C-alpha positions in Angstrom: 131.0 34.5 195.7 132.9 37.8 195.7 136.2 37.6 197.6 136.2 41.3 198.4 132.7 41.7 199.8 131.2 38.2 200.1 128.1 39.3 198.2 126.6 36.8 195.8 122.9 37.2 195.9 120.1 38.8 197.9 116.6 37.8 197.5 117.5 35.9 194.3 119.2 38.9 192.7 122.9 38.6 191.8 125.3 41.4 192.3 128.7 42.1 190.9 131.3 44.9 191.0 131.3 47.2 187.9 134.4 48.8 186.4 134.3 51.6 189.1 134.1 49.1 192.0 130.5 49.8 192.6 128.1 47.0 193.5 125.5 46.6 190.8 122.6 44.2 190.4 123.1 42.0 187.3 119.7 40.2 187.4 118.1 37.2 189.1 119.9 34.0 189.6 118.7 31.1 187.6 118.4 29.0 190.8 116.0 31.6 192.2 113.7 31.3 189.2 113.4 27.6 189.3 110.0 26.5 190.7 110.0 25.1 194.3 107.7 22.4 195.4 106.9 21.4 199.0 104.7 19.0 200.9 103.7 20.2 204.4 101.6 19.1 207.3 100.0 21.8 209.4 99.4 21.0 213.0 97.1 22.7 215.5 93.4 23.7 215.5 93.3 23.6 211.7 90.1 21.7 211.0 86.6 23.1 211.2 87.9 26.7 211.1 88.0 27.3 207.3 91.7 26.4 207.0 91.4 24.6 203.6 89.4 27.5 202.1 91.9 30.0 203.4 94.8 28.0 201.9 92.9 27.6 198.6 92.3 31.3 198.4 95.8 32.4 199.2 97.4 29.7 196.9 95.2 30.8 194.0 95.9 34.5 194.6 99.7 33.7 194.5 99.3 31.6 191.3 100.6 28.4 192.9 99.9 24.8 191.9 99.0 22.1 194.4 96.4 20.9 196.8 95.1 21.0 200.4 93.2 18.4 202.4 92.2 17.4 205.9 93.8 14.3 207.3 92.2 11.8 209.5 94.6 12.6 212.4 93.3 16.2 212.6 96.1 17.9 210.7 96.0 19.5 207.3 98.2 18.4 204.4 99.2 20.7 201.6 101.4 20.7 198.5 102.6 23.9 196.8 104.6 24.5 193.6 105.7 27.9 192.1 108.3 30.6 192.4 110.3 30.2 195.6 109.3 33.6 196.9 105.6 32.8 196.4 106.0 29.4 198.0 107.6 31.1 201.0 104.8 33.6 201.2 102.3 30.7 201.2 104.2 28.9 204.0 104.1 32.0 206.0 100.3 32.3 205.4 100.1 28.7 206.7 102.0 29.6 209.8 99.5 32.4 210.5 96.2 30.6 209.4 92.8 32.1 209.2 90.9 33.7 212.1 89.8 31.0 214.6 92.7 28.7 213.8 95.7 28.0 215.9 98.8 26.8 214.1 101.3 24.9 216.3 103.6 23.8 213.5 104.1 23.7 209.8 106.1 20.5 209.2 108.1 20.3 205.9 107.6 16.7 204.8 109.3 16.8 201.4 110.6 19.1 198.6 111.1 18.7 194.9 108.1 16.3 194.3 105.6 16.4 191.5 102.6 18.7 192.1 99.5 18.7 189.9 98.8 21.8 187.8 96.2 24.2 189.2 95.1 24.2 192.9 92.4 22.1 194.5 90.8 21.1 197.7 91.0 17.4 198.0 88.9 15.0 200.1 90.1 13.9 203.5 92.7 11.2 203.5 
């Protein structure tokens, strides 16, 4: 972290001071480029409203790996893996949900776990 201005990174981009003291972007941090994987449970009116199809569509559009499935307790479980910014976009889409749904919570269950390649809708579990 820079002692003069406390700027290290913004949105995964790393900044430094050049010879003239100007702040310049020097590229993306390696940490920001590492894939992120998450397992979440979505709570609310999320079954019978096209939630799994919505998640499948958005995840495929973002190029994420993972799965989505209904759970017997009325929630939806989903796993995503991909660039951190794309995973965050997906989580925001889960918080919004499709028309007709009501999302009360998106619970982060785990991070850093193995996620299958591709994206699929799985049977209820």
